[in-house]
C-alpha angles and dihedrals in degrees: 000000000000114000115214124200106236093201099044134103121241090254089060097048131075093252099110097160093054094041091048090054092050091046091051089050091051092046090051094055111112110252092243090058096044123095117238112264092247090053091047091052091047091052092046090052089055092048092049091065097037118116088223096063113106126162092342092307135103109241090206096063107004095240126140100250093218090059094045093046090053094063115091095213096044124112134191111280091210099054123005092216098043092097095035117124 
């Protein structure tokens, strides 16, 4: 039986095929649509402690949080101001 970390990101779980697809999606984002790496990391840190993170996904919207956090214009689907600076 494979144990999955409910509060982990895809990059931390043993789901390489899924994570690779998400990573390819992030890498393919045009630079002008991609969040700065420091902003991405800040958003990911917020998601890591969020009660709505489960198996690398947001239970509010169903997105992979790593993909959503990579988009410059994205916001948190749970609380609009959660990612605000």
